[in-house]
C-alpha positions in Angstrom: -16.9 -34.4 -161.3 -16.5 -30.9 -162.9 -14.1 -28.5 -161.3 -15.1 -24.9 -161.6 -13.6 -21.5 -160.7 -12.2 -21.1 -157.1 -12.9 -17.4 -156.6 -16.7 -17.6 -156.7 -18.6 -15.7 -153.9 -20.9 -18.6 -152.9 -20.7 -22.4 -153.3 -23.2 -24.6 -155.1 -23.1 -28.4 -155.1 -25.1 -29.9 -158.1 -26.1 -33.6 -157.8 -27.2 -34.6 -161.3 -26.3 -37.7 -163.4 -27.7 -36.2 -166.6 -24.8 -34.3 -168.2 -27.1 -32.1 -170.2 -29.1 -31.0 -167.2 -25.9 -30.5 -165.1 -24.4 -28.4 -167.9 -27.4 -26.2 -168.0 -27.5 -25.7 -164.3 -23.7 -25.2 -163.7 -21.8 -24.0 -166.8 -24.6 -22.2 -168.6 -26.4 -20.6 -165.5 -24.6 -20.5 -162.2 -20.9 -20.2 -163.1 -21.4 -17.1 -165.3 -23.1 -15.5 -162.4 -20.0 -16.0 -160.2 -21.0 -19.0 -158.2 -18.4 -21.6 -157.2 -20.0 -24.9 -158.5 -19.1 -28.5 -157.9 -21.0 -31.3 -159.8 -21.4 -35.0 -158.8 -23.6 -37.7 -160.2 -24.7 -39.8 -157.2 -26.0 -39.4 -153.6 -23.0 -41.1 -152.0 -20.6 -38.8 -153.7 -22.8 -35.9 -152.8 -22.6 -36.5 -149.0 -18.8 -36.9 -149.2 -18.4 -33.7 -151.3 -20.8 -31.8 -149.0 -18.5 -32.5 -146.1 -15.4 -31.4 -148.1 -16.8 -28.6 -150.2 -19.2 -27.1 -147.5 -21.7 -25.7 -150.1 -24.1 -22.9 -149.4 -26.8 -24.6 -151.4 -27.3 -28.1 -152.9 -29.3 -28.7 -156.2 -30.2 -32.4 -156.6 -32.3 -34.5 -158.9 -34.9 -36.7 -157.2 -34.1 -39.4 -159.7 -30.6 -40.5 -158.9 -28.9 -43.8 -159.6 -28.8 -46.0 -156.5 -29.8 -43.7 -153.6 -32.6 -41.3 -154.6 -32.7 -37.5 -153.9 -35.0 -38.2 -150.9 -32.3 -40.7 -149.6 -29.8 -37.8 -150.0 -31.9 -35.5 -147.9 -32.1 -38.2 -145.2 -28.3 -38.8 -145.4 -27.5 -35.1 -145.1 -29.7 -34.8 -142.0 -28.1 -37.9 -140.5 -24.6 -36.4 -141.0 -25.7 -33.1 -139.4 -25.2 -31.1 -142.6 -27.5 -28.2 -142.5 -27.5 -26.9 -146.1 -30.6 -25.8 -148.1 -31.5 -28.3 -150.8 -33.3 -27.5 -154.1 -34.8 -30.6 -155.7 -35.3 -31.2 -159.5 -38.4 -33.2 -160.3 -40.7 -34.1 -163.3 -44.1 -32.6 -163.4 -45.8 -35.9 -162.5 -43.8 -36.3 -159.3 -45.9 -34.1 -157.0 -46.1 -36.7 -154.3 -42.3 -37.1 -154.3 -41.8 -33.3 -154.1 -44.2 -33.1 -151.1 -42.2 -35.9 -149.4 -39.0 -34.1 -150.2 -40.3 -31.0 -148.6 -41.2 -33.0 -145.5 -37.6 -34.3 -145.4 -36.2 -30.8 -145.4 -36.1 -29.6 -149.0 -36.1 -25.8 -149.4 -37.4 -25.4 -153.0 -37.8 -27.3 -156.2 -37.3 -26.9 -160.0 -39.5 -28.7 -162.4 -38.4 -30.4 -165.6 -37.5 -29.3 -168.2 -34.9 -27.2 -166.4 -34.9 -23.5 -167.4 -32.1 -21.1 -166.6 -34.4 -18.4 -165.2 -36.1 -20.9 -162.9 -32.7 -22.2 -161.6 -31.5 -18.6 -160.9 -34.8 -17.7 -159.2 -34.7 -20.8 -157.0 -31.0 -20.5 -156.0 -31.4 -16.8 -155.3 -34.5 -17.3 -153.2 -32.8 -20.0 -151.1 -29.6 -18.1 -150.7 -31.5 -15.0 -149.7 -32.8 -17.0 -146.8 -29.3 -18.4 -146.1 -27.8 -14.9 -146.2 -30.5 -13.6 -143.9 -29.8 -16.4 -141.5 -26.1 -15.8 -141.7 -26.5 -12.2 -141.0 -28.7 -13.0 -138.1 -26.2 -15.5 -136.8 -23.4 -13.0 -137.2 -25.4 -10.3 -135.4 -26.1 -12.8 -132.7 -22.4 -13.7 -132.4 -21.5 -10.0 -132.3 -24.2 -9.4 -129.7 -23.0 -12.3 -127.6 -19.4 -11.0 -128.0 -20.5 -7.5 -127.0 -22.5 -8.9 -124.0 -19.4 -10.9 -122.9 -17.3 -7.8 -123.2 -19.8 -5.7 -121.3 -20.0 -8.4 -118.6 -16.2 -8.5 -118.4 -16.1 -4.7 -118.1 -18.8 -4.8 -115.4 -16.8 -7.4 -113.5 -13.7 -5.3 -113.8 -15.4 -2.1 -112.7 -17.1 -4.0 -109.9 -13.8 -5.3 -108.7 -12.1 -1.9 -109.0 -15.0 -0.4 -107.0 -14.8 -3.1 -104.4 -11.1 -2.5 -104.0 -11.7 1.2 -103.7 -14.3 0.6 -101.0 -12.0 -1.7 -99.2 -9.3 1.0 -99.2 -11.6 3.3 -97.3 -13.2 0.8 -95.0 -10.6 -1.8 -94.0 -8.1 -0.6 -91.4 -6.2 -3.9 -91.1 -3.3 -3.6 -93.6 -2.8 -7.3 -94.0 -6.5 -7.9 -94.9 -6.5 -4.9 -97.2 -3.4 -6.1 -99.1 -4.9 -9.6 -99.5 -8.0 -8.0 -101.0 -5.9 -5.9 -103.4 -3.9 -9.0 -104.7 -7.1 -11.0 -105.0 -8.7 -8.3 -107.1 -5.6 -7.9 -109.2 -5.5 -11.6 -110.1 -9.2 -11.6 -110.9 -9.5 -8.6 -113.2 -6.3 -9.5 -115.2 -7.5 -13.2 -115.5 -4.2 -14.3 -114.0 -3.6 -17.5 -112.0 -1.5 -16.1 -109.2 -0.2 -12.9 -107.8 1.6 -11.2 -105.0 2.5 -7.8 -103.5 5.9 -6.6 -102.6 6.5 -3.7 -100.2 9.8 -2.0 -99.3 11.1 -2.8 -95.8 11.6 0.0 -93.3 15.3 0.4 -94.3 14.2 0.8 -98.0 16.8 -1.7 -99.3 14.8 -4.8 -100.2 11.2 -5.9 -100.8 9.0 -7.9 -98.4 6.4 -10.3 -99.5 3.3 -8.7 -98.0 0.4 -10.5 -99.6 -0.2 -13.2 -102.1 -2.8 -15.3 -104.0 -2.2 -19.0 -105.0 1.6 -18.9 -104.4 3.0 -22.4 -103.7 3.9 -23.2 -100.1 7.6 -23.0 -100.8 7.1 -19.2 -101.5 4.1 -18.4 -99.4 6.0 -19.5 -96.3 8.2 -16.4 -96.8 5.2 -14.1 -96.1 6.4 -10.9 -94.3 10.0 -11.8 -95.2 12.3 -10.5 -98.0 12.0 -12.4 -101.3 13.7 -11.6 -104.5 11.6 -12.8 -107.5 14.0 -11.4 -110.2 11.5 -9.1 -111.8 10.6 -6.7 -108.9 14.1 -5.1 -108.7 14.1 -4.3 -112.4 10.7 -2.6 -112.3 11.7 -0.8 -109.1 14.6 0.8 -110.9 12.7 1.8 -114.0 9.4 2.8 -112.3 7.4 1.6 -115.3 5.1 -1.4 -115.7 6.7 -4.5 -117.3 5.1 -7.4 -119.2 7.0 -10.6 -120.3 5.9 -13.9 -121.6 7.2 -17.2 -123.1 10.9 -17.9 -123.7 12.3 -14.5 -122.4 10.7 -15.2 -119.0 12.7 -18.4 -118.6 15.8 -16.3 -117.7 14.1 -15.2 -114.5 13.6 -16.9 -111.2 9.8 -16.7 -111.3 9.6 -18.8 -114.5 9.0 -21.8 -112.2 5.7 -20.2 -111.3 4.3 -19.5 -114.8 5.0 -18.6 -118.3 3.6 -15.0 -118.5 4.1 -12.2 -116.0 3.0 -8.6 -115.5 4.5 -6.2 -113.0 3.1 -2.7 -112.0 4.9 -0.4 -109.6 3.2 1.0 -106.5 4.3 4.6 -106.1 4.1 7.2 -103.3 5.2 10.7 -104.3 6.9 9.3 -107.5 8.9 6.9 -105.4 8.5 3.1 -105.9 7.4 1.8 -102.5 6.0 -1.6 -103.7 5.3 -3.8 -106.7 2.2 -5.7 -107.7 2.8 -8.8 -109.7 0.4 -11.2 -111.5 1.3 -14.4 -113.5 -0.4 -16.9 -115.8 0.7 -20.5 -115.9 0.4 -20.6 -119.8 2.4 -18.4 -122.2 -0.6 -16.1 -122.8 0.7 -12.5 -122.8 -1.1 -9.9 -120.8 -2.9 -7.2 -123.0 -2.5 -3.5 -122.6 -6.0 -3.5 -121.1 -4.8 -5.9 -118.4 -1.8 -3.7 -117.8 -4.0 -0.6 -117.4 -6.2 -2.5 -114.9 -3.3 -3.7 -112.9 -1.9 -0.1 -112.8 -5.3 1.1 -111.5 -5.1 -1.5 -108.7 -1.5 -0.5 -108.0 -2.8 3.1 -107.5 -5.3 1.8 -104.9 -2.5 0.0 -103.2 -0.6 3.3 -103.0 -3.6 5.0 -101.6 -4.0 2.2 -99.0 -0.4 2.6 -97.9 -0.8 6.4 -97.5 -4.0 5.8 -95.6 -2.3 3.2 -93.4 0.4 5.6 -92.5 -2.1 8.4 -91.7 -4.1 6.0 -89.7 -1.0 5.0 -87.7 -0.2 8.6 -87.2 -3.7 9.3 -85.9 -3.5 6.3 -83.6 -0.1 7.4 -82.3 -1.5 10.9 -81.6 -4.5 9.4 -79.8 -2.3 7.1 -77.8 0.0 10.0 -76.8 -3.0 12.0 -75.8 -4.5 9.1 -73.8 -1.2 8.6 -72.0 -1.0 12.3 -71.2 -4.4 12.1 -69.7 -3.5 9.0 -67.8 -0.3 10.6 -66.6 -2.2 13.7 -65.5 -4.8 11.6 -63.6 -1.9 9.6 -62.1 -0.2 12.8 -61.1 -3.3 13.9 -59.1 -3.5 10.6 -57.4 0.1 10.7 -56.4 -0.4 14.2 -55.0 -3.5 13.0 -53.1 -1.7 10.0 -51.6 1.4 11.9 -50.5 -0.6 14.8 -49.0 -2.7 12.3 -47.1 0.4 10.7 -45.7 1.9 14.0 -44.8 -1.3 15.2 -43.1 -1.4 12.0 -41.1 2.2 12.3 -40.1 1.8 16.0 -39.1 -1.2 15.4 -36.9 0.7 13.4 -34.1 3.6 15.8 -33.6 1.4 18.9 -33.7 -0.8 17.4 -30.9 2.3 16.8 -28.8 3.5 20.3 -29.4 0.1 21.8 -28.5 -0.1 19.8 -25.2 3.4 20.9 -24.1 2.8 24.5 -25.1 -0.4 24.5 -23.1 1.6 23.4 -20.0 4.1 26.3 -20.5 1.3 28.8 -21.2 -0.6 27.9 -18.1 2.6 28.5 -15.9 1.6 25.5 -13.9 5.2 24.4 -14.0 6.7 27.7 -12.7 10.2 28.5 -13.6 12.0 26.1 -16.0 13.6 23.3 -14.2 15.0 20.1 -15.5 11.6 18.7 -16.4 10.6 21.9 -18.1 13.9 21.8 -20.0 13.1 18.3 -21.1 9.7 19.5 -22.4 11.3 22.2 -24.4 13.7 19.7 -25.8 10.7 17.5 -26.9 9.1 20.6 -28.5 12.2 21.4 -30.4 12.5 17.9 -31.7 8.9 17.8 -32.8 9.1 21.2 -34.4 12.1 19.9 -36.4 10.0 17.0 -37.5 7.3 19.4 -38.6 9.8 21.4 -40.6 10.9 18.2 -42.4 7.3 17.3 -43.2 6.5 20.7 -44.5 9.6 20.7 -46.6 8.5 17.4 -48.0 5.0 18.7 -48.6 6.5 21.7 -50.5 8.5 19.4 -52.7 5.3 17.5 -53.6 3.5 20.3 -55.4 2.9 18.3 -58.6 0.0 20.1 -60.2 2.3 22.7 -61.8 4.6 20.0 -63.1 4.4 18.9 -66.8 2.9 15.5 -67.5 4.6 15.2 -70.9 7.2 12.5 -71.2 10.7 13.8 -72.1 14.1 12.3 -72.3 15.6 12.4 -68.8 18.9 11.2 -67.4 17.7 8.7 -64.8 21.3 8.3 -63.5 21.4 12.0 -62.5 17.9 11.8 -61.1 18.9 8.8 -58.9 22.0 10.7 -57.7 19.9 13.8 -56.7 17.4 11.6 -54.8 20.2 9.7 -53.0 21.8 13.0 -51.9 18.5 14.4 -50.6 17.9 11.3 -48.5 21.3 11.2 -46.9 20.4 13.5 -43.9 17.3 11.4 -43.2 19.2 8.1 -43.3 22.0 9.6 -41.2 19.5 10.7 -38.5 18.1 7.2 -38.4 21.6 5.7 -38.1 21.2 3.9 -41.5 24.0 3.8 -44.1 22.7 4.9 -47.5 24.9 4.4 -50.6 24.4 4.8 -54.3 26.1 2.6 -57.0 25.5 4.6 -60.1 26.7 4.5 -63.7 29.6 6.6 -65.2 27.6 8.0 -68.0 24.1 9.5 -68.6 21.3 7.0 -69.1 18.3 8.5 -70.8 14.7 7.2 -70.6 11.5 8.7 -72.0 9.5 9.6 -68.8 7.6 12.2 -66.8 10.5 13.3 -64.6 8.8 13.9 -61.2 6.8 10.7 -61.5 9.9 8.6 -61.8 11.5 10.7 -59.0 8.6 9.7 -56.8 9.0 6.1 -57.7 12.7 6.2 -56.5 11.8 8.2 -53.4 8.9 5.7 -52.6 11.3 2.7 -52.8 13.8 4.5 -50.6 11.1 5.5 -48.0 9.9 1.9 -48.1 13.5 0.7 -47.4 14.0 3.2 -44.6 10.8 2.2 -42.9 11.8 -1.4 -42.8 15.5 -0.9 -41.8 16.9 -0.6 -38.3 19.7 1.6 -37.0 23.0 0.3 -38.2 21.5 -1.2 -41.3 22.5 -0.5 -44.9 20.5 0.6 -48.0 21.9 0.6 -51.5 20.5 2.4 -54.5 21.9 0.7 -57.7 21.6 1.3 -61.5 22.6 -1.1 -64.2 22.0 -1.5 -68.0 20.7 -4.8 -69.3 21.4 -6.4 -72.7 17.8 -5.7 -74.0 18.5 -1.9 -73.8 16.7 -1.3 -70.6 17.9 0.4 -67.4 17.3 -1.4 -64.1 17.0 0.6 -60.8 17.3 -1.5 -57.6 16.9 -0.6 -53.9 18.3 -3.1 -51.5 17.9 -3.1 -47.7 19.0 -5.3 -44.8 15.6 -5.4 -43.2 13.8 -8.4 -41.8 12.7 -9.6 -45.3 9.3 -10.6 -46.5 7.5 -13.9 -46.1 7.1 -15.7 -49.5 3.3 -15.8 -49.1 3.2 -12.0 -49.2 5.4 -11.5 -52.3 2.6 -12.1 -54.9 0.4 -9.4 -53.3 2.8 -6.7 -52.3 1.8 -4.4 -55.2 -1.9 -4.8 -54.7 -3.7 -1.6 -53.5 -4.1 -1.4 -49.7 -2.0 -4.6 -49.0 0.2 -4.5 -45.9 2.7 -7.3 -45.4 4.6 -6.3 -42.2 4.8 -3.5 -39.8 7.7 -1.1 -40.2 10.8 -1.7 -38.1 12.2 1.9 -37.8 10.9 5.3 -36.8 11.2 6.7 -40.4 8.0 8.4 -41.6 6.9 6.5 -44.8 6.0 9.5 -46.9 6.6 7.8 -50.2 4.2 6.4 -52.7 2.6 3.1 -51.9 3.9 0.0 -53.7 0.6 -0.2 -55.7 1.0 3.4 -56.9 4.7 2.8 -57.7 3.7 -0.2 -59.9 1.1 1.9 -61.7 3.7 4.6 -62.5 6.2 2.1 -63.7 3.7 0.3 -65.9 2.5 3.5 -67.5 6.1 4.1 -68.5 6.3 0.7 -70.2 8.4 -0.7 -67.4 8.4 -3.7 -65.1 8.7 -4.0 -61.3 9.4 -6.9 -59.0 10.8 -7.8 -55.6 13.3 -10.4 -54.3 13.2 -11.2 -50.6 13.7 -13.8 -48.0 12.9 -13.7 -44.3 16.0 -12.6 -42.4 17.9 -11.6 -45.6 16.4 -8.2 -46.5 14.7 -7.2 -49.7 15.6 -5.9 -53.2 13.0 -4.0 -55.2 13.8 -3.7 -58.9 12.1 -1.8 -61.7 13.2 -1.4 -65.4 12.5 1.3 -68.0 13.3 1.2 -71.8 16.2 3.4 -72.7 16.1 5.9 -75.6 
């Protein structure tokens, strides 16, 4: 074997047992031209050297000791060695040359070997090899470019999909899941999660995730410190870490490479988007730029979510105002109907008695006439009370907007106004109120009508000598409870589930009090629209207690 220069541009393996011929081909012709040449004398050596030397072209004599040149062609093909082969043959070996071409030979050189013919054959074969290499290289470059373009298309498609989701998905949880899924996909990560600041702004809440283990994913919507988020929250800059340095952090149990991008709103870090790879493969600057783009979308989604909630709150407020206004009208209609019905009977009596006096059929006033006048005076007093009540019920000019009112003071005013009515009926009305203001968010006159309605209800079911108590208390769940207790006949248990149904009548009233208050069905509707609850406790023979609660502010 002849060792030649190591710095040649292309490699040629010469398989020639004749030293004179091999010298002409290698030392005299190819080496001076800059080729890296290796020479062996047999086919078996040639196959071994072809594997080690990886020649660009092989020149072999068809007449070799042992295995022939044609056997070498077969052996190279069997080994999967695709190298162009130039065969050397005598002029009387035309059939062997043809067989060699059939076996894959690329060219041939006839004996006696001449330098010019060697150069021409080698250059001709290498030209084809170079062309094929250039084509293969262009193909590889094209494939690489196509792969890069496909990757960029996937990235842009993902970014576009996230942007579309931000403008179309109104459910924050579903939107955050889409954002994390997109972040993991375009950064070629294995897992990821989204942290958002809690309402107090002190810690971060795990708001969405992709492929987190159950031990961590179970903390969804709870605070979770991963060790990296707090650092990026302080710096406000993206952070990439991989390999050994990552082992100092808690998240090292999840992977060996991490990338964190801050989610900002008005330059304030309100969240963090984190992706990880299980292998120690660092994230590129391109991946960082993509994650920051997704983080920007997360910021937009947060702002949209806040705006959406604000619009929803406004719509809800408007809806409640409309409902309150409609309820106001129905309250007025119900009270006026009751007042009109109550006025009709005493006015009829007054008219009849006045007709008797006007006709002078009774003559001068005697004891009977005096009694008639007494009746007229009593009925007129009733009319005055009813008209006063009607005047108090002019609700159309009242505001239907909820404001913070002191329900303790409101209950006190109602109790004071009902004292003369209770006293006239011989009923003891007392109020057990609180020592400090208790504020609720309510439409004042509507809650006033609720308390009045419950007191009217208690008066109409109480007898002379009975007792009614208006009581306020504060519960542990920050709600105020208003209770009206009477000593009436009580309510049969079969009526209790239906008391607050429209038009339901359980028992007849037991006193002469005019029930000018709201019906129990209307009272429940007012309490419900104020986010309150109402119920009754009663037993036959033991009186009744009506309760309602409202949230305090």
